[in-house]
N, C-alpha and C positions, 0 to 999 in steps of 0.2 A: 501700829500698836497702837495699844489704849495707853492715854500716858499716865494712868494712875499704875500701872501694875510697873514693881522696880524688882527686875529680876536678883537673884540671888547674886554677887559675883561669882564665887566658885564655882557656879553651874553656866555661866556663862566662857570657860578656859574653853571647852573645846565645843563651842557652840558653833553651828554652820547661817543659823541665821534665825531669823522668825519666819513661821509659816502659820500657816492655815487653809488644813487644817492638821492639829499637832502628829506629828509624827510618830512618837512614842504610842498617841492613843493608837493609832489606825492598825500598827504590826501588834502593839500587844490585842489589839482586840481581837484580829484576825485568828492570832496562835490560842489566846483564853477563854474568846467567846467560841472558836471551832470547836475547841474541845471540849466544852461544853455542853454546844449543840451536838456533839457526836454520840452518836448510842451507845458503843460500846467501851465505853469506860466509867471508873467505879462516880458512887456518888463521892467519898473522897474526894479523888481528883475533880471532879465538878465543884464542889466548894472551895479547893486550893485554888483552883483555876479562876475563878471569879475573884477569891481576894487578890490574890496577884493582880489580876485587871482594878481595882480600884485602889491599891497603894498606889501604882504607875499614875491612873491619872489625878490621883489625890497629889503626888508629888510635884508632877508636873505645873499644880496649880500653888502648891505650899512653897516652891522656887521660884515661882514668879514668871517661868520662862513661854507660861501658857497662859490665857483666860478660858471661863467655863468654856467660851463658845467653840475654842478651837478643839476642846475635848471632845461635845459634844457633836461636832460635826467629824470629830477623829472616827470617831467608835458609829455611825453613820456610814461613814466609807468604809469602814471595816464590815458592817454587817451586808452591806452593799456588794460588796468584792465577796465577802462568803457566799450571798446568793448566786453570785456571776459562776464563781469556783464549781460551788457544786453541781450546776446545769449542764456546766462544761464538761463536767466530770461522766455524768450520766449521757452524754454524747458520746463519750471516749469508748465508756461501758457498752451501747450501740454501735459503735463505730470503730473500730481499734485503732484506724489507721485517722483518724479524726487528729489524735498525737500530733502528728507531723503537721497540719495546719495551722496547728496554736501553738505549736512551735517557729513555723515560718511567719507567721504573724507576726510573734512578739518579736525574730529577728528584724523585720522590717521594720518597727515602727522603734524600736530601739537604736536605729542606726539613723532614723530619721530625728529624733530625741536627740542624737549625739551631734549632729550636723546641725540642728536648729540652736543648741546649746555653745557650741563653737562658735558661731557664725553671726547669732544676734547681737544686736548694739545694743548695750544697758544704759541706762544714763547715767552720765559722771559728776553724782549730785556729791556734796562735802559737806558733813556738818561744819559746826562752830570753831571748833576745834581746826577742820581743814582735814579731817580725815573721811576718806573714799566710804560713801554708804555701803556703799551694793557696789561688790570688789567682781566685777567679771568672770575673772578667772576662776574665782572661789565658788560661783553658782556652778559654770561649766564643768568644775569638777563633781557636785552634785550628782548631774545627772550620766555623769561615767559611774560612778557608783553604784546608781540604781538600775542602770543599764548591764553592769554589768552581773548584779545580783541575780536579775531577772533571768537573763540569761543562764546564767549558772543553774537558778532552779529549774527552772525547763529543761536543757541539753540532759543534764541530770536525770530526771526525772524520764524522761523518756527514754533514755538509753538503760535505766534501770527497769523498768516496767517491761521492758521489751526481752532484754536480755537478763537478768539476775532475778527479780522479780524475789525481791527480799519481804522478809513477815516476819514481825516482830514478835511473835507469839516465844512464849515459853516461862520459865520456873521465873520469878520475880527475882534471886540472886543472881541468875544469869541474865538478867536483863541490865540491873545494876554493872556489873561484872562489864558488859559492852559499851557501858552509857562512862564510864572509867577508864578504860583502852581506849575509847574514843577521844577522851579530853585531854587523854597525855598527847595524841596526835594532832589534837586541836592546838594545844601549847603549843608543841612543835614549829607549827604554821605561825602562829603568836613570835614566840620567842627566835627563829631564827631566820624562816623564811621571807615573811612579811615583811623585816626590817631589809635584808636584801635585795626584794623586789624594789623597795622604797628608793634606795640608794644607786639602785642602777638603771634606772626608767626613768622616763618625764612623769610627773605628779600625775597628768591624764590617764597613761598607761597604767601605772601603777596602782592607781586607783580600780583603775577598772579588773586588771589582774587580780588585785587581792581581793577584791566583791565579788567576782568570781568564782575565784579558789575556794573560800568557805562553803558557800553550799555545795558544787562539785563535791569537798572531805564529802562532808555530813548526807551529802544524798545519793550517791554516788560509790565512793570509794569505802568509806566506812561499811556499807551495806555487803559491797563486793566483797570486801575481806573475810566478814563474818559466814557469808555465805558461801565462800571458797573452806573455809573451816568446817564448816555441818558437814558439806557435802565429802570431804574428807574422812571427818569421823562416822559418816553415814556406810564408806565404801570399807573400812575400819572394821565394822559392824556386821554387814552383810556379811565379812568374810568367816565371821567365830560361828 
């Protein structure tokens, strides 16, 4: 890391370590650039997405937790990820069963990543104060988090597209109502279920399940609940 960069102390409390590229730039780039490049969104939403992306990238440099190079590389990785994702989705459109191949590859990759992170030998280097520079257990936790998140997204996506086929279309007030209801459920997960998992299991398993659980809730459970009530209302209307 560049010695000229002096991180803001408050930003280091929950930091997991220095990374190139910036994880925040990469993830926000995928979200907001993806929204901007998507054709069927309003101009206002596109402008809002770019503003959010600029603010997030600026905050990483302003807080001193990343250099400009980290941000640029993160955005490049985001663009590459969006390009690959678009190609894979086009492949799924042409071959509906290709989603199972994507899921299978992801499962194998995540399994290899977890094994590698768990058994990899890290250099036990200490700073002048006698503090361990790289904590192997802490680094391994990141692999469990990332694997849980990726599997949570892909497993939920495959089930949702095959059995639920949810559409976000509808009046704007109804969309905000869905978001509000989903957020209440998210708070329940964060304040009740997550602490229970964290206190009951090993850090590795707890982090894997926690990061698996959140995309499962957003991508699968929320759409399934909304679709259930949509179909129920439709049946009522059909009877009238």
